[in-house]
C-alpha positions in Angstrom: 0.1 0.2 0.0 1.4 3.5 -1.3 2.1 5.8 1.8 -0.6 8.6 0.3 -3.2 5.6 0.6 -2.3 4.1 3.8 -2.5 8.1 5.3 -6.4 8.1 3.5 -7.4 5.0 5.1 -6.0 5.5 8.1 -7.8 9.2 8.3 -10.8 7.2 6.8 -10.9 4.6 10.0 -10.2 7.6 12.4 -13.3 9.6 10.9 -15.5 6.5 11.2 -14.3 5.6 14.7 -15.2 9.4 15.5 -18.9 8.7 14.3 -19.0 5.6 16.2 -17.9 7.5 19.5 -20.0 10.0 18.7 -23.0 8.1 18.6 -25.6 9.2 21.5 -26.9 5.2 22.5 -23.1 4.3 22.6 -21.6 6.8 24.4 -24.6 6.5 27.0 -24.0 2.7 27.0 -20.3 3.3 27.7 -21.2 5.9 30.8 -23.2 3.2 31.9 -20.8 0.9 32.3 -18.2 2.9 33.8 -20.7 4.5 36.5 -23.7 2.4 37.2 -22.4 -0.9 36.8 -18.5 -0.2 37.6 -17.0 -1.9 34.9 -13.2 -2.1 34.7 -11.6 0.2 31.9 -10.3 -2.8 30.4 -14.1 -3.7 30.0 -15.3 -0.5 28.7 -12.3 -0.3 26.4 -13.0 -3.5 24.9 -16.8 -3.2 25.0 -16.4 0.2 23.2 -13.9 -1.0 20.6 -16.7 -4.2 19.7 -19.3 -1.2 19.5 -17.1 0.4 16.9 -16.1 -2.3 15.2 -19.4 -3.0 14.2 -20.3 0.3 13.6 -17.3 0.7 10.8 -18.7 -2.2 9.2 -22.1 -1.4 8.9 -21.1 2.3 7.4 -18.9 0.2 4.8 -21.2 -2.6 4.3 -24.5 -0.5 4.7 -23.6 2.8 3.6 -25.2 4.2 6.8 -24.7 4.5 10.1 -26.7 1.3 12.1 -30.3 2.5 13.1 -29.7 0.4 16.2 -33.8 0.6 16.6 -34.4 -1.0 13.0 -31.7 -3.6 12.8 -32.6 -7.4 12.5 -31.0 -10.5 13.1 -30.0 -11.0 9.7 -27.8 -7.8 9.9 -25.9 -9.4 12.8 -25.7 -12.7 10.9 -23.9 -10.8 8.4 -21.7 -9.1 10.7 -20.9 -12.7 12.4 -20.1 -13.9 8.2 -17.6 -10.7 8.3 -16.0 -11.5 11.6 -15.4 -15.2 10.3 -14.2 -14.0 7.2 -11.6 -11.8 9.2 -10.4 -15.2 10.9 -10.7 -13.9 14.1 -10.5 -16.4 17.2 -13.4 -17.5 18.6 -12.9 -15.6 21.7 -12.8 -12.0 20.0 -16.0 -13.3 18.2 -17.9 -13.9 21.3 -16.3 -10.7 23.0 -17.9 -8.6 20.3 -21.3 -10.3 20.4 -21.0 -10.1 24.2 -20.7 -6.4 23.9 -23.7 -6.2 21.3 -26.0 -8.1 23.4 -25.2 -5.9 26.7 -25.9 -2.6 24.4 -29.1 -4.1 23.5 -30.2 -5.1 26.9 -29.2 -1.3 27.6 -31.3 0.0 24.8 -34.3 -2.4 25.9 -34.2 -1.3 29.6 -34.0 2.4 28.3 -37.3 1.8 26.2 -35.6 2.3 22.6 -36.3 -1.3 21.6 -38.7 -4.1 22.4 -36.7 -7.2 22.1 -33.0 -7.8 21.3 -32.2 -9.0 17.5 -29.1 -11.1 18.6 -31.0 -13.4 20.5 -30.5 -16.9 19.4 -27.6 -16.3 17.1 -25.8 -19.2 16.9 -21.8 -18.3 17.6 -18.9 -20.5 17.1 -18.1 -23.0 20.1 -15.1 -21.5 22.1 -11.9 -23.3 22.3 -11.6 -25.2 25.8 -8.2 -23.6 27.6 -7.4 -24.1 30.6 -6.0 -21.3 32.6 -2.0 -21.5 33.3 -0.6 -21.5 36.5 2.4 -21.2 38.6 3.4 -24.4 40.7 4.0 -23.3 44.6 7.7 -23.7 44.1 7.8 -21.4 41.3 5.5 -18.7 43.1 8.2 -18.9 45.9 10.6 -18.0 43.8 9.0 -15.3 41.8 8.2 -14.0 45.4 11.8 -13.9 46.1 13.0 -11.9 43.8 12.2 -8.1 45.0 14.4 -9.0 47.8 17.1 -10.0 45.6 17.0 -7.0 43.8 17.1 -5.0 47.2 20.6 -6.9 48.0 22.4 -6.0 44.8 24.4 -2.8 44.3 22.2 0.3 43.6 24.2 1.5 40.6 22.8 2.9 37.5 22.5 0.0 34.9 21.3 1.0 31.7 19.2 4.0 30.8 16.8 5.9 33.0 17.0 5.8 36.8 17.8 3.2 39.4 14.8 1.8 41.0 14.2 2.9 44.3 14.2 0.6 47.3 10.9 1.6 48.1 9.8 0.5 44.9 11.1 -3.3 45.9 9.4 -3.4 48.9 6.1 -1.9 47.1 6.4 -4.6 44.4 7.4 -7.2 46.9 3.9 -6.4 49.1 2.0 -6.4 45.9 2.8 -9.8 44.9 2.4 -11.5 48.2 -1.0 -9.5 48.2 -2.3 -10.7 44.9 -1.0 -14.0 45.8 -2.3 -14.4 49.2 -5.8 -12.9 48.2 -6.3 -14.4 44.5 -7.0 -10.6 43.3 -7.5 -9.4 40.0 -4.7 -6.7 39.0 -7.5 -3.8 39.0 -9.0 -5.0 42.7 -5.1 -4.9 44.0 -4.2 -1.9 42.4 -7.8 -0.2 43.9 -7.0 -1.3 47.3 -7.4 1.4 50.2 -5.4 1.8 53.4 -8.8 1.4 55.3 -9.7 -1.7 53.1 -7.2 -3.7 55.3 -7.8 -4.9 58.9 -4.6 -6.2 60.4 -6.6 -7.4 63.4 -8.8 -9.6 61.8 -6.5 -10.2 58.6 -9.1 -9.6 56.4 -9.0 -7.3 53.6 -12.1 -5.7 51.9 -12.2 -5.9 47.9 -14.2 -4.0 45.2 -14.8 -6.3 42.8 -16.4 -6.4 39.3 -19.8 -4.5 39.1 -19.2 -2.8 42.3 -19.4 -5.8 44.4 -17.7 -6.1 47.4 -16.1 -9.2 49.0 -14.3 -9.7 52.3 -11.5 -12.4 52.1 -8.4 -13.6 54.2 -5.0 -11.9 54.0 -1.8 -13.8 55.5 0.5 -12.7 57.7 3.4 -12.8 55.4 1.6 -10.5 52.9 0.8 -7.9 55.8 4.1 -7.6 57.3 5.3 -7.0 53.6 2.7 -4.0 53.1 4.0 -2.5 56.7 7.5 -3.3 55.5 6.8 -1.0 52.6 4.7 1.7 54.0 7.8 1.9 56.6 9.4 3.4 53.3 7.1 6.1 52.8 7.6 9.8 53.0 5.0 9.8 55.6 2.4 7.2 56.8 -0.6 6.8 54.1 -3.8 7.9 55.6 -7.4 5.6 56.1 -8.5 6.7 52.3 -5.1 6.6 50.5 -4.4 3.6 48.0 -2.1 0.7 49.4 0.2 0.8 46.6 1.6 4.2 45.5 3.5 4.6 42.1 6.5 6.6 43.8 7.2 7.7 47.7 5.8 11.2 47.0 3.2 10.6 44.7 0.1 9.9 46.4 -2.7 7.8 44.1 -2.9 4.4 42.7 -0.1 2.6 41.2 -1.1 1.6 37.9 -1.8 -1.8 36.5 1.1 -1.2 33.8 3.7 -0.6 36.3 2.8 -3.8 38.1 2.7 -5.8 34.7 6.4 -4.3 33.8 7.4 -5.0 36.9 6.2 -8.7 37.3 7.6 -9.7 33.6 11.4 -8.6 35.1 10.7 -10.6 38.1 9.5 -13.7 36.2 12.7 -13.3 33.5 15.0 -13.1 37.0 13.1 -16.3 38.7 13.7 -18.0 35.4 10.0 -18.6 34.5 7.9 -17.4 31.6 7.8 -13.3 31.4 4.7 -13.3 29.3 2.6 -14.6 32.6 0.2 -11.9 33.6 -0.8 -10.8 36.8 -3.7 -12.9 36.5 -1.7 -16.1 36.3 -1.1 -15.6 39.8 -4.9 -15.6 40.5 -5.0 -18.8 38.8 -2.2 -20.4 41.1 -3.9 -19.0 44.3 -7.2 -20.9 43.2 -5.6 -24.0 41.8 -3.1 -24.0 45.2 -6.1 -23.7 47.3 -8.4 -26.6 45.5 -5.0 -29.1 45.8 -4.9 -28.1 49.3 -8.8 -29.6 49.8 -10.6 -26.2 49.3 -14.0 -26.8 48.5 -15.2 -25.1 45.4 -17.9 -22.8 46.7 -15.9 -21.3 49.2 -12.9 -20.6 46.5 -15.7 -19.1 44.4 -16.8 -16.8 47.1 -12.8 -16.1 47.5 -12.5 -15.1 43.8 -15.8 -12.8 43.7 -16.9 -15.3 40.7 -21.0 -14.6 40.2 -21.2 -18.7 38.6 -20.0 -21.5 39.9 -19.1 -22.7 36.3 -16.3 -20.0 35.9 -14.4 -21.4 39.1 -15.5 -25.4 37.9 -12.7 -24.6 35.2 -10.1 -24.9 38.0 -11.2 -28.4 38.8 -9.9 -29.7 35.5 -6.4 -28.4 36.1 -6.5 -30.5 39.8 -8.2 -34.0 37.9 -5.8 -33.4 35.2 -3.1 -33.6 37.3 -4.3 -36.4 39.6 -4.9 -38.6 36.4 -1.2 -38.0 35.4 -0.1 -39.0 39.1 -2.1 -42.1 38.6 -1.0 -43.2 35.4 2.8 -42.5 36.5 2.3 -44.6 39.9 -0.4 -47.1 39.7 0.5 -50.7 38.8 -2.7 -51.3 36.7 -3.2 -47.8 35.2 
């Protein structure tokens, strides 16, 4: 593609996206997600991208913005065929239609439409993928890395400023907390000082959809948090975030900062650097079930709305039992 053509197409796509974002119904829906339902920024972004993609497809294929109240099932079947031609993953296709389905539920509640045209559309079955997790020994190895960096010489290495000691203490406290409580990264970064009950060893967690839950937190994680707070210039107040980006900046540390630091610690521990913070949550759930925790309790600890979401972890433990059986039983 020639540079001029590329620039023209990019400009056209940006213009179309602006039209989609300016769509009043879509704007109201995204605002509803963020405020009324307390959806995470990641969910709002994904749903926004899904609706923009459908908006763009309709403009290009039907030469007009989508009239949401007049769309029929065949319109969405045509869009589904287009996604198939793009060879998108099944998970992406399901996400696009999940956004559209939720959007139409919003329109029905607002009285804009009487029923959803997406109802009964058959989507391709999703691939069954078991969540990745770390072994207990791998988790322990990972948790050792911030302390090891503290013990290394604090001289400058490579571009940028050398990492502050307080950042290592913060990273250790965040790793200990996310594994001790099985938190999502957004829940971890959103913790406030008043959410932690040191005496009862409990944490109040604000999960998806503004739902709150109380989860236990281990003594090791609590000690790591107090050790981190001792590095700050002033003790944090009750409404302050538990984890800060720097000693001086009083605001929640971003998920991106923790993701970058985790990647460095994974590499230092000789583990896959592509593992995400969510894999620590998977590890938490798997290790609890391996140790005999019941599924319903793990569901409540994770904040899953439906038990079927938690049941995926039973497949992990069952597979490991099968392998142990096959390797050890004389009649296997």
